[in-house]
C-alpha positions, 0 to 999 in steps of 0.5 A: 341106281341102275336101269335094266335093259327093258326100261331103256329108251333107245335113240331110235325109240326117241326119234320115232316118238318125236316123229309121231308127235310132230306128225300129229301136230301137222295133221291137226294143223291141216285139219284146222286149216281145212275146216276154216276154209270150208266153214262159211263166214257170216257176211257183215253188213257194211254201213254205207255200202252194198250189203248194208243200209245206205243213206241216200239223202233228204227226200227233197233232194230227189226231183220227181221223175229223176233216176239217181245211180248209187254205184256203191250200193249197186242200185238206182233210186227212182223218184216217180212222177207221183213222188214215190220211191223205188230202189231198183237193182242194177242187175238185169234179170236175164243174165245179171249184166249191169243195166245203165239208165238212158236218160234220153230214152227214159229207160234202162237198156241192157247192153248184153241182150237188149232187154229194156226196162222202164223207170219202175223196172218193168220189162219193156222188151225181152229176153228179161223174164221179170222186172228188175229186183227191188231193195227195201226203202225206209224214210226216217225223218225225211231221209231216204235209206235203202237196205241192200242186204236183201233184194226183193225178187218180183214177178210184176210191178204192183203199186204197193211196191212204191214207197211214198214220201 
């Protein structure tokens, strides 16, 4: 079977076609990588760590008036004198510095700009504009659990924010 000259595929045509196909494959890969990079991922809540539910322990293991730090959860669990609980964020509401608890002075003292907060997270001295943020607390079968996935931003302290045991 003889082929006419018009139907022949030359070496130049073959290499040109292969180059176009490889170029399209590379372009598709670059678009895919860019899309995966720019597409937001859903954060998976981690059980027992920040962004998930943290089991703090039995109600009776927290003495009234005690402030217990939870480094993995990035919060302090405060048991007030009346027995109620607050889960306070460790971040200062001024610029987000980590606020340590000073047990002798019975207050949170920001090392960055000298803001101070009481055991309820209420501002004692500026420049912090509002109280420390809270995390929701659940008490199930005598066990204290804190949900760190959604902080509660607050403008002032209210007695309804305290979770009773």
